[in-house]
N, C-alpha and C positions, 0 to 999 in steps of 0.2 A: 365298694367304697362306703365308708361310714358316713351316713347323712343323719345328723342329729341336731335338734334345736339346742340353742345355748342353755347349758345347765349351770347350776351353782358350782362353785369351786369345791365344796365338800362332796357333792354327789359325784363329781368327776374323779375324785380320789378313789372311789369304790366301783367305778365303771369297768367291767371286765370285757365286754364285747368289743372286739377290735384291738384289744391290748395283747401284747406279746407275752404277758404273764402266763397265759394259757399254755404256751410252749415252754417257757423257761422255768416254771416253778419247780420241776424235778431237780434241775441243776442248782437252783438257789437253796432248795431244801437240803440237798446233799452237802453243800458247802457249809450251811448253817449247822447241821448235825455234826460235821467234822469240827467246826469251831467249838461247839458245846463239849465234845469229847476232849479236845485239846485243853480247853479251859478247866474242865473237871480234873484232868490229870495234873495240870500245873498248880491248881489251888490246893488240892487235897494230898498230892504226893510230892509237891515241890521239886519236880524234875526240871532242872535248868538246862539240860544238854541240848534241847531241841528248840530253844527260844532264840529269836533274832531281834536285832534293833529295827526301828522303823525306817532308817535311812534307805536301805535297798528298795523298800516298797514305795517310798516317795519318788525315787528316781524312775522305777519301772512304771509306776502309776501315771506319771507325766507323759512318758513315752507312749504308753498304751492309750492314753486319752487322745494323743495326736494321731496315732494309727487309726483308732476307731472314728475320729472325726473325719479323717481323709476318706476312709472307706465309706462312711455314711453319706458324705458329700458326693462321692462318685455314684452311689446308688440312687440318691435323690435326683442327680442330674439325669439319669436314665428315666426315672419316673416322670420328671417334669418334661423331658423331651418327648416322651410318649404322649403326654397330655397335649402338648403343643401340636404334635402331628395330627392327632384326632380332631383338635380344634380347626386345623387347616383343612382337614377332610370335610368337616361340616361346611365351612365357608366356600370351599371349592365346589362341593356338590350343589349348593344353593346357586352359586354363580353360573355353573354350567347349565343348570335347569332353566334359569332365566334366559340365558343366551340361546339355548336350543328352541325355546318357545317363541322368541322374538326376532332371532336372526335367520330363521328358516321361514320361507314363505313361497307360496305357489298358488296362483289363481286357478290354474288349470287342474292341479292335483290336490285341491284343498281337502277333499274328502279322504284322500289317502294320507295326506300330510299329518293331520291331527292324530290318527292312530300311531303313526310313526313317532311323533313327538312323545306321546304317552309311553310307548314301548321303550324309547330311549331313556326317559326319566326313570322308569321302573328298573331298567338295567343298571342305572346308577345306584339305586337302592339295593339291588342284588349284590353289587360290588361291595357296598358298605357291610352288609351282613356276611358276605363271603370272607372279607378281610378279617372281621372279628373272629369268625370260626377258625380261620387259618392260623391266627395268632394264639388261639386257645386250644389248638389241636382237636377241634370238634368237626363233625360233619355238617355242612350247611344245607343239606338237601331240602328239608322242610321249610327252612327260612327263605330260600331263593326260588323254589319251584313256581310260586304264583306270580313271580315277576319276570319270568323268562319264557319265550316261545318254546314249544316242545323240543324242536331240533337243537336249539341253542342250549337248553337245559341238559339234554343228553350229552352234548359235547363237554359241558362243564363237569358233569358227574364223572365222565370218563377221564378227565384230566387229573394230573397230580397237583398242579398249581392252579387252583380254581380262580382266585382273584385275577391272576394274570390273563386267563382265558377270557374272562368277562371284560377286562380292559381291552383286549384285542377285538372283541365283538363291538365295543363302543367305538373304537377307531374305524372298524369296518362300516358301521352305521353312518359315521360322518362322511366317509368316502362315498357311500351310496347317495347321501343327500347332496353332496357336491356334484356327482356325476349327473344327477337328475335335475340339477339347477335349482334345488330347494335352498341350497346354501351357496353363497357366492365364493369365488376363489379368494376374495379379499378377506372374508370372515372365517374361512376354514382354518387358517393357522391359529387364530385366536382360540377356537374351541379345541384344537389339538394341543395347544399349550396347557389347557386345563387337564387334559388326559395325561400329559407329561407330569403335571403336579400330582395326580393320582399315583403315577408310577413312582415318583419321588417319595410320597408318603408310604407306599407299600415297601419300598426298599429301606426307608428309615426305620419302620416298625420291625422289619425282619432283622436289621442290624442290632436293634436293642434286644430283641428276643434271643438271637443266636450268638451274642458276644457278651458272655458273663465277665464279671471281674475275675482277673487271673486266679486260678485255683490255688496256686501256691500262696498267694497273699491271703486268701480267705482262710486257708488251713493255718497259716501262721497266726492270724488274729485269734482264731478259735483256741489254739493251743496256749497262747500267751494268756488269754483271759482265764482259761480253766486253771492253769498253773498259778497264776497270780492270786485268784480267789481262794484256791485250796491251801496255799501257803500263807495267806494273810493272817490267820489266827496266831501263827507262830511269832509274828512280828508285833502283834497288838496285845497279846495276853498279859504281858507284864505291865503295860500301861493302862489298859482298860479293865482288866480283871474280869469280874462276873458279867460285865456288859459286853464282853468280846463277841458272843454270838449275835447280839443285836447290831453291833457296829459292822460285823462281817455281813450280816443280812442286808443292811442298807447299801454297803459298797458293792457287794456281788449283784444285788438287784440292778444297780445302775449300769454296771459293765455288761451283764448278761442281756439286759434289755436293749442296750445300744447295739450289741452284737446281733441280736435277733432282728431288730428293726432294719439294719443294713441288709440282712438276708431277705427279708420280706419285700421291701420296696425295690430290690434289684430287678425283679421280674414283674413289671407293672400290668401285664396283660392277662394275668391268671384270674382265678375265682376266689381268692382270699379276701377277707373283709376290707383290707386296705388297698386292694388293687383297683385299677381304673374301672369305672362303670361303663364298659364298652357296650353292653346290651342296651343300656339306657341311651347312650349317645347314638348308636345305630338306629334305635327306634325313633329318636327325635328326628334324625335325618329322613326316615321313612315318612313320618307325619308331615314334616315341612315340605317335602317334595311332592307328596300327594296333594297337599293343599294348593301348591303352585299350579298344578294342572287340573284343579277343580274336581278332584276325585272325592266323591262323597263317602266312600267306605274307607275310613281311616281308623287305625287302632288307637287305643289309649296309650298315654305315656307310661313308661315303667315306673312303678311305685316302690319305695323302699319296703323291705320285709325285715322286721326286727332291726330297724335302723341301718340296714345294709342294702345298698343299691348296686346291682351287679351289671 
């Protein structure tokens, strides 16, 4: 995610980091060169056979704008839903930590209960890191090893769906606390409800990751944008003359950028500059939860590198 202090309007015009121009400039250059060739042939050889009126381009341009707007709206909905799910994860992790610390109690097993509470909270942290790595197709071994007991860590490593196994271990811990009378029968369902919220977050994130916008729709948009921009000089050259390449450059920049932005934000859990900062969010969860259990050894928050927060 791009994290940048507010800059002037002029500086923003020339800011490249995080812009889709890095990806789209070859397409824009191709269309602009095509426009220059068409303009040269039209002006110096007066070949009228291949020129068109602007009417078809006006009609197609309106329809294309509607298609791109719908596609980008759908992509942004996925991006924003992903952010809301991770915001819910932060809140649920904090609430569950607070509840496990104050709703579990035992005068007889007080010395055992405190390590149990710390282990439970660290398992929540492991779940957050495992979920991030699961969504980014990364291995979470180094991230979660220090938060799990050796036998539980081995079970997670051997599993295919690691966040789900950690969630099962959290539920097992609550059952142990209930059976040992550290957690009352009345309070147990409230903590299980928080684990259900974790499960809903996991399923929601997987839905976003595994359900792309229909491929046929994306292909249609790509083809129409390319065809429209490549044929645009034939409809403008008689009207705009030598300025045709500049006009085509501006129009193709707008359409290619909108197309690329839709592609980029459709998958919000990756490592691209405009993707969600899952590493920073999971690190904040770790810091917050360790602070709640008075753990002195806490890491620093993730800092942006070259204005990019991952």
